[in-house]
C-alpha positions in Angstrom: 28.9 10.4 -84.0 26.1 7.9 -83.0 22.3 8.0 -83.6 19.5 7.5 -81.4 18.8 3.6 -80.8 15.8 3.1 -82.8 12.2 2.0 -80.7 11.4 -2.1 -80.7 8.5 -3.4 -83.6 6.2 -3.9 -81.8 5.2 -7.7 -83.4 1.8 -8.6 -83.5 0.4 -11.1 -80.6 -2.3 -14.1 -81.2 -5.1 -14.9 -79.0 -7.7 -17.1 -81.0 -7.6 -15.4 -84.6 -7.4 -12.4 -83.7 -3.7 -10.7 -84.1 -3.1 -7.1 -82.2 0.2 -5.2 -81.4 1.1 -4.8 -77.9 -0.3 -1.4 -76.8 3.1 0.8 -75.1 0.3 3.0 -73.7 -1.6 0.0 -72.0 0.8 -2.1 -70.8 -1.1 -4.6 -68.5 -3.9 -5.5 -71.5 -2.8 -8.2 -72.8 -3.7 -10.2 -76.2 -6.6 -11.4 -75.3 -9.0 -8.5 -73.9 -7.5 -6.5 -76.8 -9.2 -9.6 -79.4 -11.9 -9.4 -76.9 -12.3 -5.7 -77.1 -12.0 -6.0 -81.1 -13.8 -8.4 -81.4 -16.8 -6.4 -79.5 -16.7 -3.5 -81.8 -16.5 -5.2 -85.3 -19.7 -7.4 -84.3 -20.8 -4.0 -83.1 -20.0 -1.8 -86.3 -22.2 -4.7 -87.7 -24.8 -5.5 -85.7 -25.8 -2.0 -85.9 -25.2 -1.4 -89.2 -27.7 -3.8 -89.8 -29.7 -2.3 -86.7 -30.5 0.5 -88.6 -31.9 -0.4 -91.6 -34.3 -2.4 -89.7 -35.5 1.4 -87.3 -35.5 3.1 -90.6 -37.9 0.4 -91.4 -40.2 0.6 -88.1 -39.9 4.7 -88.9 -41.4 4.0 -92.9 -43.8 1.4 -91.8 -45.2 3.3 -88.8 -45.9 6.4 -90.5 -42.7 8.2 -87.9 -40.6 9.6 -91.4 -42.0 13.3 -90.5 -43.0 12.5 -87.0 -40.1 15.0 -86.3 -40.7 18.0 -88.4 -37.1 19.6 -87.7 -33.5 18.0 -87.8 -31.4 17.8 -85.9 -34.5 18.9 -82.9 -37.4 17.5 -82.9 -38.9 20.1 -83.6 -38.1 23.7 -83.5 -36.0 24.1 -80.4 -36.5 21.2 -78.7 -34.3 18.1 -79.5 -36.1 15.3 -77.8 -40.2 14.2 -78.6 -43.1 15.3 -76.2 -46.1 12.8 -75.6 -48.7 14.1 -77.0 -52.3 13.4 -78.0 -52.3 14.5 -81.3 -47.8 12.7 -82.5 -48.7 9.5 -80.8 -45.2 8.0 -80.5 -44.5 8.6 -83.4 -41.5 11.7 -82.6 -40.6 8.7 -80.7 -40.5 5.9 -83.3 -38.6 9.0 -85.5 -35.8 10.2 -82.9 -35.0 6.8 -82.0 -33.8 5.9 -85.4 -32.0 9.1 -85.2 -30.1 8.5 -81.9 -29.3 5.5 -84.0 -27.3 6.9 -85.2 -25.3 8.1 -82.8 -25.1 4.7 -81.1 -23.6 3.9 -84.6 -20.9 6.7 -84.3 -19.4 5.3 -81.5 -18.2 2.5 -82.4 -16.7 3.4 -85.5 -14.8 6.1 -83.8 -13.9 3.1 -81.5 -13.1 1.0 -85.0 -11.2 3.9 -86.1 -8.8 3.9 -82.7 -8.5 0.0 -82.1 -7.5 -0.3 -85.9 -5.4 2.2 -85.4 -3.6 0.7 -82.2 -3.6 -3.0 -82.8 -4.4 -3.4 -85.9 -1.9 -1.2 -88.0 -0.2 -4.5 -88.5 -2.8 -4.8 -91.2 -1.4 -2.4 -93.6 -3.1 0.2 -95.3 -5.9 -0.8 -96.8 -7.3 -2.7 -94.2 -7.2 0.9 -92.9 -8.6 2.6 -95.4 -11.8 0.8 -95.1 -12.2 1.3 -91.0 -12.8 4.5 -92.1 -15.7 3.9 -93.8 -18.3 2.8 -92.0 -17.9 6.8 -90.4 -17.9 8.4 -93.6 -21.0 7.0 -94.4 -22.7 8.0 -91.3 -22.6 11.1 -92.1 -23.0 10.6 -95.2 -26.2 9.1 -93.4 -27.3 12.1 -91.2 -27.2 14.3 -94.0 -29.2 12.6 -96.5 -30.7 11.9 -93.2 -31.9 15.9 -92.8 -32.7 16.9 -96.7 -35.4 13.8 -96.7 -37.3 15.8 -93.5 -36.5 19.2 -95.0 -37.2 18.0 -98.6 -41.2 16.1 -97.0 -39.8 12.5 -97.7 -39.7 12.8 -101.0 -38.8 9.4 -103.0 -35.3 10.2 -104.9 -34.0 11.3 -101.0 -35.3 8.2 -98.9 -34.0 5.5 -101.8 -30.6 7.1 -101.7 -30.9 7.2 -97.4 -31.6 3.2 -97.2 -28.9 2.3 -100.1 -26.6 3.8 -98.4 -27.2 1.2 -95.5 -26.9 -2.4 -97.2 -23.0 -0.8 -98.0 -22.0 0.2 -95.2 -23.5 -3.5 -94.0 -21.0 -4.9 -96.3 -18.2 -3.1 -95.5 -18.1 -4.2 -92.1 -19.0 -7.7 -93.0 -15.3 -7.0 -94.8 -14.1 -5.9 -92.5 -15.0 -8.4 -89.7 -14.1 -11.3 -92.0 -10.7 -9.4 -92.6 -10.2 -9.4 -88.5 -10.3 -12.7 -88.3 -8.6 -14.5 -90.6 -4.7 -13.2 -91.5 -2.6 -10.0 -91.7 -1.3 -10.3 -95.1 -1.8 -10.3 -98.7 -5.7 -10.7 -100.4 -5.0 -13.7 -102.1 -7.9 -16.3 -104.2 -8.2 -18.5 -102.2 -11.1 -20.2 -104.7 -9.9 -20.9 -108.8 -10.2 -17.4 -110.4 -13.9 -18.7 -112.2 -15.7 -18.3 -109.0 -14.1 -14.5 -108.8 -15.0 -13.9 -111.7 -18.4 -14.7 -111.0 -18.9 -13.9 -107.8 -18.1 -9.7 -109.3 -21.4 -9.7 -111.2 -23.1 -11.4 -108.6 -22.6 -8.3 -106.3 -23.5 -5.7 -108.8 -26.6 -7.3 -109.6 -27.2 -8.4 -106.1 -27.2 -3.6 -105.7 -28.8 -4.0 -108.7 -31.7 -5.9 -106.7 -31.8 -3.5 -104.0 -31.9 -0.7 -106.4 -34.8 -2.0 -107.4 -36.8 -3.2 -104.1 -36.5 0.9 -103.7 -38.2 2.2 -106.1 -41.4 -0.7 -106.2 -41.5 0.2 -102.0 -41.6 4.2 -103.3 -44.5 3.0 -106.0 -46.3 1.6 -102.4 -48.0 2.5 -100.1 -45.5 2.9 -97.0 -45.3 6.4 -97.5 -43.6 6.5 -94.3 -46.2 8.8 -93.2 -50.0 9.3 -93.1 -50.3 12.4 -94.4 -50.2 13.6 -98.7 -46.5 12.4 -99.4 -45.3 12.6 -103.0 -44.7 8.7 -104.5 -42.5 7.4 -107.5 -44.9 7.6 -110.7 -44.9 4.3 -111.5 -46.1 1.5 -112.0 -46.4 -1.2 -109.5 -46.9 -4.2 -110.4 -44.3 -2.4 -114.2 -41.0 -2.0 -111.5 -42.2 -5.2 -109.0 -42.0 -7.7 -112.6 -38.4 -5.9 -113.0 -37.2 -6.2 -109.7 -38.2 -10.1 -110.2 -36.3 -10.9 -112.9 -32.9 -9.2 -111.0 -33.4 -11.3 -108.8 -34.0 -14.2 -111.5 -30.4 -13.2 -112.3 -28.9 -13.2 -109.0 -30.0 -16.5 -108.2 -28.6 -17.9 -111.7 -25.0 -16.4 -110.8 -25.2 -17.6 -107.6 -26.4 -21.2 -108.9 -22.9 -20.9 -110.6 -21.1 -19.6 -108.3 -21.8 -23.1 -106.0 -21.2 -24.9 -109.1 -18.1 -23.9 -110.0 -16.8 -23.8 -105.4 -18.1 -27.1 -105.6 -16.5 -28.6 -108.6 -12.9 -27.5 -107.2 -13.1 -28.4 -104.0 -13.2 -25.1 -102.4 -12.8 -23.8 -98.6 -15.3 -25.4 -97.1 -16.1 -21.1 -95.8 -16.7 -19.7 -99.0 -19.4 -22.4 -99.5 -21.3 -22.8 -96.6 -21.6 -18.4 -97.1 -22.8 -19.3 -100.9 -25.0 -21.7 -99.2 -26.0 -19.9 -96.5 -27.0 -16.5 -99.4 -28.5 -18.9 -101.0 -31.2 -19.8 -97.7 -31.4 -16.3 -97.7 -33.1 -15.0 -101.1 -34.9 -18.3 -101.0 -36.6 -16.5 -98.1 -36.7 -13.1 -99.6 -38.2 -14.5 -102.4 -40.4 -15.9 -100.9 -41.3 -13.4 -98.0 -41.5 -10.7 -101.6 -44.0 -13.3 -103.1 -46.1 -13.4 -100.3 -46.5 -9.6 -99.8 -47.1 -8.9 -103.6 -50.9 -11.1 -103.1 -51.4 -9.8 -100.2 -51.1 -6.6 -100.3 -47.8 -5.4 -98.7 -49.0 -5.8 -94.5 -46.5 -4.2 -92.1 -44.9 -7.3 -90.4 -44.9 -9.1 -94.1 -42.6 -6.1 -94.9 -41.1 -5.3 -91.9 -39.2 -9.4 -92.3 -38.2 -8.4 -95.6 -36.7 -5.7 -94.7 -35.1 -7.3 -91.9 -33.2 -9.4 -95.2 -32.5 -6.8 -96.9 -30.3 -5.8 -94.0 -28.4 -9.5 -93.9 -28.5 -9.3 -98.0 -25.6 -7.1 -98.6 -23.7 -8.5 -96.0 -24.4 -12.3 -96.9 -22.7 -11.3 -100.7 -20.0 -9.0 -99.0 -19.4 -11.9 -96.7 -19.4 -14.5 -99.6 -17.1 -12.6 -101.4 -14.9 -12.2 -98.3 -14.6 -15.7 -97.8 -13.1 -16.0 -101.7 -9.9 -14.0 -101.1 -8.1 -15.2 -97.6 -5.2 -12.7 -95.7 -2.9 -15.3 -95.0 0.4 -15.3 -95.3 2.0 -17.5 -97.9 2.7 -21.2 -96.8 0.3 -21.2 -94.2 -3.2 -22.6 -93.8 -6.5 -20.7 -94.4 -8.7 -20.5 -91.5 -11.3 -23.4 -92.4 -10.0 -26.5 -90.8 -11.2 -28.4 -93.7 -9.9 -25.6 -96.6 -8.9 -26.5 -100.0 -5.8 -25.7 -101.5 -5.7 -21.1 -101.8 -5.3 -20.3 -104.9 -1.8 -17.6 -105.7 -2.4 -15.6 -109.2 0.0 -16.5 -111.6 1.5 -12.8 -111.5 4.3 -12.9 -109.8 4.6 -11.7 -106.2 5.8 -8.1 -105.1 8.4 -8.6 -102.0 7.2 -7.2 -98.8 8.2 -8.1 -95.2 8.3 -11.7 -94.1 6.6 -10.7 -90.8 3.2 -9.6 -90.6 3.9 -6.3 -88.1 4.8 -4.0 -90.7 2.5 -1.1 -91.0 3.6 0.5 -93.3 2.7 -2.5 -96.2 -0.5 -2.2 -98.1 -2.4 -4.9 -98.7 
């Protein structure tokens, strides 16, 4: 008895650096349209993940943290804010930050849909990573509710902030993965560089963590009322924060030396130098705000840097590896050699059109 013929395999189609799978439900959509939509979704997700850090900064720096006294309603029985002489713009600033969470959710869902329909050939690990923005955004909303209910307690405000740089970093990796290739993850630089990057990323997160503690001891509590602050010396915490930045700079300098001495791919060197510039600017702004008494505008600029910092570290990490198939060049036009692991690679299909392949 003959079996029914299987459906023909969907093979990836390339437009620029982006490959997508044909969609039998949208036969009129060619690779160019699918690639453009994927780029908009992935870029939009990254920009919004960094943007919500800035909207959260606006809430804190304008003292609008309790502009809405309830959650999810702005006020009990009232979802949207109302302009009154007593509250001023504070409810609108806080509600605007909450509304951006809705935009983030839309992009996070679109990320999942695009990945499921058009990017299945990139592997299970890629598809698993696309869940992180949606899960993280939901977690942010939940913690945000407790932040309001607990009157901006710093023990909740700090984690509420720290999730955002992690989500921005994840979104940066997803974006790099979209443009790079469809194969297994391989080192694109010597192993020494990756050995340096791991502690660099850990120290980078510590820098952000200590930064939230410094903020928790300072004057910008997020509301003009009597809000609980972290009971620690701002001077001592600031100095510890500065020491973590010095350690980060030392690791970053060592990474740059390795990348240049080994002739690593240009993308890795460019990303590392961009992170150097960002770190130096952050340091200058940090010292300016410390010695000028934490003026609002300077603090806001420092938070813009924090929004870029996590994504910048992740971008460096993504440039240290490649997802190009063996035998093909990395995305960079003048890339150095791809460094293979000395251990034997597991067997896998030669064509990247198999969505069940884990990468």
